[in-house]
C-alpha positions in Angstrom: -78.6 -64.9 -15.7 -77.2 -62.7 -13.0 -77.8 -59.0 -13.2 -74.9 -56.6 -12.7 -77.0 -53.8 -11.7 -80.6 -53.3 -10.8 -82.9 -50.7 -12.5 -86.2 -50.7 -11.1 -89.5 -49.3 -12.6 -89.7 -45.5 -12.0 -85.9 -44.9 -12.2 -84.5 -42.7 -14.7 -83.1 -44.9 -17.6 -79.4 -44.5 -18.4 -79.0 -42.5 -21.6 -76.8 -43.8 -24.3 -75.4 -42.8 -27.8 -74.8 -45.9 -29.9 -74.1 -46.6 -33.5 -76.9 -47.8 -35.5 -77.4 -48.5 -39.2 -74.6 -47.0 -41.5 -72.8 -46.0 -38.3 -75.4 -43.3 -37.5 -75.4 -42.2 -33.8 -78.8 -42.7 -31.9 -79.3 -41.7 -28.4 -82.1 -42.5 -26.0 -82.7 -38.9 -25.2 -83.8 -38.2 -28.7 -87.1 -39.8 -27.9 -87.7 -38.0 -24.7 -91.0 -36.2 -24.6 -92.0 -37.9 -28.0 -92.0 -41.6 -27.7 -92.1 -44.6 -25.2 -89.0 -46.5 -26.2 -88.8 -50.3 -26.3 -85.2 -51.4 -25.7 -84.6 -54.9 -26.8 -81.3 -56.4 -25.7 -80.3 -59.6 -27.4 -77.0 -61.5 -27.2 -75.7 -61.9 -30.7 -76.7 -61.2 -34.3 -77.2 -64.4 -36.4 -77.6 -66.6 -33.5 -80.8 -69.0 -33.6 -82.9 -67.5 -30.7 -82.1 -63.9 -31.8 -83.1 -64.8 -35.4 -86.5 -65.8 -33.9 -87.0 -63.0 -31.3 -86.4 -60.0 -33.5 -88.9 -61.1 -36.2 -91.4 -61.6 -33.4 -90.9 -57.9 -32.4 -91.2 -56.9 -36.0 -94.5 -58.6 -36.2 -95.7 -56.7 -33.2 -94.4 -53.4 -34.5 -98.0 -52.1 -35.6 -99.3 -52.8 -32.0 -96.2 -51.2 -30.5 -96.3 -48.1 -32.7 -100.0 -47.6 -32.1 -99.2 -47.3 -28.3 -96.6 -44.6 -29.0 -93.6 -46.9 -28.9 -90.5 -47.1 -31.0 -88.1 -50.1 -30.8 -84.4 -50.0 -30.6 -82.5 -53.4 -30.6 -79.2 -53.5 -28.7 -76.3 -56.0 -28.9 -72.6 -56.1 -28.4 -72.2 -56.8 -32.1 -70.6 -54.2 -34.4 -72.9 -51.8 -36.2 -71.7 -53.7 -39.5 -73.0 -56.9 -38.2 -76.2 -55.4 -36.8 -76.9 -53.7 -40.1 -76.4 -57.0 -42.1 -78.6 -59.0 -39.5 -81.5 -56.3 -39.7 -81.4 -56.6 -43.4 -81.3 -60.4 -43.5 -84.3 -60.4 -41.1 -86.2 -57.4 -43.0 -86.3 -55.5 -39.7 -87.8 -52.0 -39.8 -86.3 -50.9 -36.4 -82.7 -50.1 -35.8 -80.3 -52.4 -34.2 -77.6 -50.5 -32.1 -74.1 -51.7 -31.4 -73.1 -51.7 -27.6 -69.5 -52.7 -28.6 -68.0 -51.5 -25.5 -70.6 -53.2 -23.4 -71.3 -50.0 -21.4 -75.0 -49.9 -22.1 -75.5 -53.6 -21.4 -73.7 -53.0 -18.1 -75.7 -49.9 -17.2 -78.9 -51.8 -17.7 -77.8 -54.6 -15.7 -77.8 -57.3 -18.4 -74.3 -57.7 -19.3 -73.0 -61.3 -18.8 -69.4 -60.5 -18.4 -68.0 -64.0 -18.5 -69.7 -64.5 -21.9 -69.0 -60.9 -23.1 -72.5 -60.6 -24.2 -75.8 -58.9 -23.0 -78.5 -61.1 -21.8 -82.0 -61.2 -23.4 -84.2 -58.3 -21.9 -86.9 -55.8 -22.8 -87.2 -52.4 -21.2 -89.9 -49.8 -21.8 -88.6 -46.4 -21.3 -91.5 -43.8 -21.0 -91.7 -40.4 -22.6 -90.2 -38.8 -19.4 -87.1 -41.1 -19.6 -88.1 -43.5 -16.8 -88.1 -47.3 -16.8 -91.8 -48.1 -16.9 -91.3 -51.9 -17.5 -88.6 -54.5 -17.6 -88.4 -58.2 -18.5 -84.9 -59.8 -18.1 -84.9 -63.4 -19.2 -83.3 -65.8 -16.7 -81.5 -67.7 -19.5 -80.3 -66.8 -23.2 -82.8 -69.2 -24.6 -86.0 -67.6 -23.2 -87.6 -64.8 -25.0 -89.4 -61.9 -23.1 -93.2 -62.0 -23.3 -94.5 -59.8 -26.1 -98.0 -59.6 -24.8 -96.8 -58.4 -21.3 -94.8 -55.7 -23.2 -97.8 -54.6 -25.1 -99.9 -54.4 -21.9 -97.1 -52.3 -20.4 -97.3 -49.9 -23.3 -101.1 -49.7 -23.1 -100.6 -48.5 -19.6 -98.6 -45.5 -20.6 -101.2 -44.0 -22.9 
């Protein structure tokens, strides 16, 4: 996967305001000063690898929250599709709609020719800076959850 922009650790994370469950708007800046945010970019709702990846994140949720983290999933799907997908997978974290693909582009994970985001995980610390990133080289590879947990531990 070719990145369209490069966000390095320590840089200020691009803020966003996206539709989540029920069309509710959620912004990254809401969490500043309160939580570390785990952004999970995934290509498409209801696809096989995403249907495997997101439940893995859900299984790690107690470990993530114990380390001060909250999870936000992000895809180019509509908020209607994401809501149905989250319900189907029994996810306890919101899936946000980057329908205009602006957030995926800002984080450097948009695959323009496919019209989807790549598979990536970013940890944004309480100060709003990128503390960790794992961008998968292919859509079939899932970022390492243990490395994510280790990154969150380093932010305590």
